[in-house]
C-alpha positions in Angstrom: 0.1 0.1 0.0 1.3 3.6 -0.9 2.9 5.4 2.1 1.0 8.6 2.2 3.1 10.2 5.1 6.5 9.7 3.6 5.3 10.4 0.0 3.8 13.7 0.8 6.3 14.8 3.4 9.5 13.8 1.6 8.9 14.5 -1.8 7.4 18.1 -1.6 6.2 20.6 0.8 2.6 21.5 0.2 1.3 25.0 1.1 -0.8 25.4 4.2 -2.5 28.5 3.0 -6.2 28.4 2.2 -7.1 28.7 -1.5 -10.2 29.5 -3.1 -8.9 28.1 -6.6 -8.7 24.4 -7.0 -5.8 23.2 -9.0 -6.4 21.6 -12.5 -6.7 17.7 -12.5 -3.6 17.2 -14.5 -1.4 19.4 -12.3 -2.4 17.3 -9.5 -2.0 14.0 -11.4 1.7 14.9 -11.8 2.3 15.5 -8.0 4.5 12.7 -6.5 1.9 12.0 -3.8 -0.3 10.4 -6.4 2.4 8.2 -8.0 2.2 5.3 -5.8 -1.5 5.3 -6.1 -1.1 5.3 -10.0 0.8 2.5 -9.8 -1.3 0.5 -7.8 -4.8 1.6 -9.1 -4.2 2.8 -12.7 -4.0 6.5 -13.8 -7.8 6.5 -15.2 -8.8 5.6 -11.8 -6.9 7.9 -10.0 -8.1 10.7 -12.4 -11.7 9.9 -11.5 -10.9 10.0 -7.7 -9.2 13.4 -8.3 -12.2 14.6 -10.3 -14.9 13.6 -7.8 -13.0 15.1 -5.0 -12.5 18.5 -6.6 -16.2 18.5 -7.7 -17.6 17.9 -4.3 -15.2 20.6 -3.0 -16.7 23.2 -5.4 -20.1 22.4 -4.1 -19.4 22.3 -0.9 -20.2 25.4 1.7 -17.1 25.0 3.6 -14.8 25.5 0.7 -17.0 28.5 -0.7 -16.5 30.3 2.7 -13.4 29.2 3.8 -11.3 27.6 0.7 -8.9 24.7 1.5 -5.4 24.5 1.6 -3.1 22.2 -0.2 -2.6 19.7 2.8 -6.2 19.0 3.4 -6.9 18.6 -0.5 -4.1 16.0 -0.7 -5.5 14.3 2.5 -8.9 14.1 1.2 -7.7 12.6 -2.2 -5.6 10.3 -0.3 -8.1 8.9 1.7 -10.2 8.1 -1.4 -7.3 6.3 -3.0 -6.7 4.5 0.3 -10.4 3.2 0.3 -9.9 1.9 -3.4 -6.4 0.1 -2.6 -8.3 -1.8 0.1 -10.7 -3.3 -2.5 -8.1 -4.8 -4.4 -7.1 -8.4 -4.2 -4.6 -8.4 -1.7 -2.5 -11.1 0.2 -3.9 -11.5 4.0 -3.1 -14.0 6.9 -5.7 -16.3 7.8 -5.8 -16.7 11.8 -9.4 -17.7 12.2 -8.9 -21.4 12.6 -10.9 -22.2 9.3 -8.7 -23.8 6.8 -11.0 -23.6 3.8 -12.4 -19.9 4.5 -14.8 -18.9 1.8 -14.5 -15.3 2.4 -10.6 -15.7 2.2 -10.1 -17.7 -1.0 -11.0 -21.0 0.1 -8.1 -23.4 -0.1 -4.6 -21.7 -0.8 -2.7 -23.8 -3.4 0.4 -25.4 -2.7 3.1 -23.2 -4.1 4.9 -26.0 -5.9 2.0 -26.5 -7.9 1.9 -22.8 -9.0 5.7 -22.9 -9.7 5.4 -26.2 -11.9 2.4 -24.6 -14.3 4.0 -21.2 -14.6 5.8 -21.7 -17.9 2.5 -23.7 -19.1 0.4 -20.7 -18.6 2.8 -18.0 -19.6 3.4 -19.3 -23.1 1.1 -21.4 -25.7 0.3 -25.0 -24.7 -1.6 -28.0 -26.2 -4.8 -27.3 -24.4 -6.9 -28.4 -27.6 -4.3 -29.9 -29.7 -3.6 -33.6 -30.4 0.1 -33.8 -30.5 0.0 -37.2 -32.1 -2.0 -36.0 -35.1 -1.8 -32.4 -35.3 -5.3 -32.0 -35.1 -7.7 -30.5 -32.7 -8.1 -32.4 -29.6 -10.0 -32.2 -26.1 -9.4 -30.2 -23.4 -9.1 -32.9 -20.7 -5.6 -34.0 -21.3 -4.8 -36.4 -18.4 -7.3 -35.3 -16.2 -9.8 -38.0 -16.8 -7.4 -41.1 -16.5 -6.0 -39.5 -13.3 -9.4 -39.0 -11.8 -10.1 -42.6 -12.9 -7.0 -43.7 -10.7 -8.0 -41.7 -8.2 -11.9 -42.4 -7.7 -12.5 -45.4 -10.0 -14.9 -43.3 -12.0 -15.3 -44.6 -15.9 -14.9 -41.1 -17.0 -14.7 -37.6 -15.4 -15.1 -33.9 -16.7 -14.3 -30.5 -14.9 -16.4 -27.2 -14.8 -16.0 -24.0 -13.2 -17.5 -24.9 -9.8 -19.7 -27.6 -8.0 -22.7 -25.6 -8.5 -22.1 -25.8 -12.3 -21.6 -29.3 -12.0 -25.0 -30.1 -10.4 -26.9 -27.4 -12.8 -25.3 -29.1 -15.9 -26.1 -32.7 -14.5 -29.8 -31.5 -14.0 -30.1 -30.0 -17.3 -29.2 -32.8 -19.3 -30.4 -35.7 -17.5 -33.6 -34.2 -16.0 -35.1 -31.1 -17.8 -38.7 -31.4 -18.1 -38.9 -34.5 -16.0 -39.0 -35.3 -12.1 -36.0 -35.3 -9.7 -36.7 -37.0 -6.4 -34.9 -35.4 -3.4 -35.2 -36.2 0.5 -36.5 -33.1 2.4 -33.9 -33.3 4.8 -31.4 -32.7 1.8 -32.9 -29.5 0.4 -30.0 -27.4 1.4 -29.2 -23.8 1.4 -25.2 -22.7 1.3 -23.6 -19.6 1.2 -24.8 -16.8 -1.3 -28.4 -18.0 -1.3 -27.6 -21.2 -3.4 -30.5 -23.4 -2.7 -31.2 -27.0 -4.1 -35.0 -26.4 -5.1 -33.8 -23.3 -6.9 -31.3 -24.7 -9.0 -33.9 -27.5 -9.7 -36.2 -25.1 -10.9 -33.7 -23.2 -13.0 -32.8 -26.2 -14.7 -36.3 -27.0 -15.8 -36.5 -30.2 -13.5 -39.4 -30.8 -11.5 -38.7 -31.4 -7.8 -40.4 -34.5 -5.9 -39.9 -34.4 -2.1 -39.7 -37.5 -0.2 -39.3 -38.5 3.5 -39.1 -35.9 6.4 -36.4 -33.6 7.6 -34.9 -36.2 9.7 -35.9 -39.7 8.3 -35.8 -40.8 4.7 -35.9 -44.6 3.8 -35.2 -46.2 0.6 -38.8 -46.9 0.4 -39.5 -43.4 0.3 -37.4 -43.0 -2.9 -39.0 -46.2 -4.7 -42.5 -45.2 -3.7 -42.1 -41.8 -5.4 -41.0 -43.3 -8.7 -43.4 -42.3 -11.7 -43.1 -42.5 -15.6 -41.8 -38.9 -15.5 -38.9 -39.8 -13.0 -35.5 -39.0 -14.5 -33.1 -39.0 -11.3 -32.8 -39.7 -7.9 -30.4 -37.0 -6.3 -28.8 -37.5 -2.9 -27.3 -34.2 -1.6 -24.5 -33.7 0.9 -25.4 -31.5 3.8 -22.5 -29.4 3.3 -22.8 -26.8 6.3 -25.1 -28.4 9.0 -25.6 -31.7 10.7 -28.8 -33.4 11.9 -28.4 -35.5 15.0 -30.9 -37.6 17.2 -33.7 -39.8 15.8 -32.5 -39.8 12.3 -32.3 -42.2 9.5 -30.7 -42.2 5.9 -31.0 -44.9 3.6 -27.9 -47.0 2.3 -27.0 -45.9 -1.1 -26.3 -49.4 -2.2 -29.8 -50.4 -1.2 -31.2 -47.5 -3.3 -29.0 -48.2 -6.3 -29.8 -52.0 -6.5 -33.8 -51.0 -6.4 -33.8 -48.3 -8.8 -35.0 -49.1 -12.4 -32.0 -49.1 -14.9 -33.3 -46.0 -16.7 -33.3 -43.9 -13.5 -30.0 -42.2 -12.7 -28.8 -42.1 -9.4 -26.5 -38.7 -8.8 -25.0 -37.7 -5.7 -23.8 -34.3 -4.8 -20.7 -35.1 -2.7 -19.5 -31.8 -2.2 -16.4 -31.8 0.0 -14.2 -33.7 -2.8 -13.0 -36.3 -0.1 -11.0 -38.8 -2.1 -7.8 -40.3 -0.3 -7.6 -37.9 2.8 -7.3 -39.6 6.1 -8.7 -37.3 8.7 -12.4 -37.8 8.1 -13.3 -41.4 8.5 -17.0 -41.0 8.7 -17.3 -39.0 5.5 -18.2 -41.1 2.3 -15.4 -40.5 -0.5 -16.2 -40.1 -4.1 -14.7 -43.6 -4.8 -17.1 -45.2 -2.1 -20.1 -43.6 -3.4 -19.5 -44.8 -7.3 -18.6 -48.2 -5.8 -21.8 -48.3 -3.9 -23.5 -47.8 -7.2 -24.1 -43.9 -7.7 -24.1 -43.2 -11.6 -22.8 -39.7 -11.2 -20.9 -37.8 -8.4 -20.4 -34.1 -8.2 -17.8 -32.8 -6.1 -15.4 -29.7 -5.6 -11.8 -29.8 -6.5 -10.4 -27.1 -4.3 -11.9 -28.2 -0.8 -10.7 -31.3 0.6 -9.1 -32.1 -2.8 -6.7 -29.2 -2.5 -6.8 -28.2 -6.2 -8.1 -25.1 -8.0 -11.6 -24.0 -7.8 -13.7 -26.2 -10.0 -16.5 -28.8 -10.1 -15.8 -32.2 -11.1 -18.4 -34.9 -12.4 -17.2 -38.4 -12.3 -19.1 -41.7 -12.9 -20.5 -43.7 -16.0 -18.8 -43.2 -19.2 -22.0 -42.7 -21.3 -23.4 -40.1 -19.2 -20.2 -38.1 -18.9 -20.3 -38.2 -22.7 -23.7 -36.7 -22.8 -22.7 -34.1 -20.4 -19.7 -33.1 -22.6 -21.9 -32.4 -25.5 -24.4 -30.2 -23.7 -24.5 -26.6 -25.2 -23.9 -25.0 -21.5 -20.6 -27.3 -21.1 -19.0 -24.5 -23.3 -20.3 -21.8 -20.8 -19.0 -23.9 -17.8 -15.8 -25.1 -19.0 -12.8 -23.8 -16.8 -9.6 -22.3 -18.2 -6.2 -23.9 -19.0 -4.8 -22.5 -15.6 -7.5 -24.8 -13.7 -6.9 -27.8 -16.0 -2.9 -27.3 -15.5 -3.2 -27.0 -11.8 -5.6 -29.9 -11.4 -3.4 -32.2 -13.7 -0.3 -31.5 -11.5 -2.3 -32.1 -8.3 -3.7 -35.2 -9.1 -0.2 -36.6 -10.5 1.3 -35.6 -7.0 -1.6 -37.0 -5.1 -1.5 -40.4 -6.9 2.4 -40.4 -6.4 1.5 -39.8 -2.6 3.8 -36.7 -2.5 3.2 -33.9 -0.4 2.4 -31.6 -3.0 -0.8 -33.5 -3.5 -2.0 -32.6 -0.3 -4.9 -29.8 0.4 -4.8 -27.6 3.4 -6.7 -29.7 5.4 -4.6 -32.8 5.1 -1.4 -31.0 5.4 -2.5 -29.3 8.5 -4.2 -32.0 10.4 -1.8 -34.4 9.6 1.1 -32.5 11.2 -0.1 -30.9 14.5 3.2 -30.2 16.0 3.6 -27.4 13.3 0.6 -25.6 14.9 2.3 -25.7 18.4 5.5 -24.6 16.6 4.0 -21.7 15.3 2.5 -20.7 18.7 5.8 -21.2 20.3 7.6 -18.9 17.8 5.2 -16.0 18.0 5.5 -16.0 21.7 9.1 -15.9 21.8 9.4 -13.2 19.3 6.8 -11.1 21.2 7.3 -12.1 25.0 4.4 -10.8 27.4 1.9 -10.2 24.4 0.1 -13.4 24.1 -1.0 -16.2 26.5 -1.9 -19.7 24.7 -5.5 -21.3 25.0 -6.9 -24.2 23.8 -9.2 -23.8 20.5 -10.4 -25.8 17.8 -10.1 -25.8 14.0 -12.6 -26.3 11.3 -12.1 -27.6 7.7 -14.9 -25.4 6.5 -15.9 -24.2 2.9 -19.1 -26.4 3.1 -17.1 -29.6 4.3 -17.5 -31.8 7.4 -20.0 -29.5 9.2 -19.8 -31.6 12.5 -16.2 -32.1 12.8 -13.8 -30.0 15.1 -10.3 -30.7 15.6 -8.0 -29.3 18.8 -5.8 -26.4 17.7 -3.6 -24.1 19.7 -4.5 -20.4 19.8 -2.9 -17.1 21.2 -5.2 -14.6 23.2 -3.7 -11.2 22.7 -2.7 -9.3 26.0 -3.6 -5.9 24.7 -5.7 -3.2 26.6 -7.6 -2.1 23.8 -11.1 -3.2 23.3 -11.4 -6.5 21.4 -13.3 -5.1 18.3 -10.8 -2.2 18.3 -7.9 -4.6 18.0 -9.6 -6.8 15.5 -10.0 -3.8 13.4 -6.5 -2.7 13.7 -5.2 -6.2 12.7 -7.4 -5.9 9.6 -6.0 -2.6 8.8 -2.1 -3.8 8.7 -0.4 -3.5 5.5 -1.0 -7.6 5.1 -4.4 -7.8 7.0 -4.7 -10.3 9.6 -8.1 -11.8 10.2 -8.7 -12.9 13.6 -11.7 -13.9 16.0 -12.9 -12.8 19.2 -13.9 -15.1 22.1 -14.9 -14.0 25.5 -13.8 -10.5 24.4 -10.3 -11.4 23.7 -8.9 -11.5 20.3 -7.7 -14.8 19.4 -4.9 -15.9 16.8 -5.6 -19.5 15.7 -2.4 -21.3 14.9 -4.1 -23.8 12.6 -4.7 -21.5 9.7 -1.4 -19.7 9.8 1.1 -20.6 6.8 4.8 -20.9 7.3 5.3 -18.2 4.8 3.3 -15.8 6.7 5.2 -16.1 9.9 8.1 -13.5 9.2 5.6 -10.7 7.9 3.1 -11.5 11.0 5.8 -11.0 13.5 7.3 -8.0 12.2 3.5 -6.5 12.0 2.8 -7.4 15.4 5.9 -5.9 16.8 4.8 -2.7 15.6 1.1 -3.1 16.7 1.6 -4.7 20.0 4.7 -3.4 21.2 5.3 0.3 20.0 8.2 0.9 22.1 11.0 3.4 21.1 13.4 0.3 20.3 11.2 -1.1 17.8 12.3 -0.1 14.2 9.8 2.5 12.8 9.5 0.7 9.1 8.7 -3.0 8.3 9.3 -4.1 4.7 6.2 -5.8 3.2 6.7 -7.3 -0.3 3.8 -6.2 -2.5 3.3 -6.7 -6.4 7.0 -7.9 -6.6 8.5 -4.8 -4.8 9.4 -4.1 -0.9 7.5 -1.2 0.3 8.4 0.6 3.5 5.4 1.2 5.8 5.6 3.8 8.8 4.3 3.4 11.9 2.0 6.4 11.3 0.4 4.7 8.4 -0.8 1.7 10.2 
């Protein structure tokens, strides 16, 4: 983020005399204090900010009666630019304890994967070229055989996200016909995504069976009519039902359904070979039990880029690939490249094939190590407290795992400190429990630790012996941030 205090104070000394004549837009754009913002926001956007600021000033009663000095004018422009800078995609530090955080970009990609596909995506590649024949080829490359090895699906396809997977499936398999869904699985996830709404938009007719807490195989079979195209089972991605409940064995339903009715599962979480969720049904288990198609996310438990995957019967996948909507939903070459490399590493049992949840939960000592490092770097600033981590992102809604957290020993009110952490050059997103700000060690990344410690030394221990600037890399360049700007 541009350093407003250094830019304005060092590069020129603005006049403090009130002025009833505002400077020209172009003259302001040439001033040194705006150079960092032009760099980070673009000249047209900064020009718009300057024009809007001058226009509002001209119409204000305060300007007409007392004028404005250059320092105040610059401050107003800088404040507007700062608000825009905060809207940019920016790196931040996740100290919430939620590993797959929807608001924070979901799963962080393994840096090794990113490095491996760099040249593939900064030059040309064979995305739709068959190198053996020199003619146009398909987009999937090795994706399908890799997913077959991982999940035992006959064939698979990839789309933008799992919502697109489900919509495409319903459009092709059930438009104008009936889809049977348990009442206990008509879920809503973040952003207002509701299963009944998606069915309606796809042109399918929802047939409800069972009750909120109990649905049996007989409920599905009794609801079948000549118009039935599909039975859909949906993962309860963000809630759990306990107590007097019953759900049918998918194998029982699969064996009893007539051959012409498709059995589809919205598995959601993308569990494949991960070892930390023994009670969660994997994609392979659903297919082995008799599901014809299974939809799941590529960026949750699987650990890849954001995408949706449909795996299952080869004849049904071919139908989906030929649907006109497939072109709308197909992902970019970046997604294909990252997913392909992830799957290769996963099948080779390489650490680069593990998602953030598997990496974190398989190494609890690393969480404790981060806690000890922070406490050693900032003595008397924290006390360690027991906490929990969740996988998040619409997965494993009833699973909580132990994780260490550090409670901040700071005299400021919790909300004030929470806001201050979020306003750091590299924002830190924390939580509050019993009026104490907690930094959960589970979701911190090793690459975050140096920056986090430097920032917290300034925020939590502003003694005179602490250096007045910290170096925060942004957009490929080190940037000096003064304490006054924090």
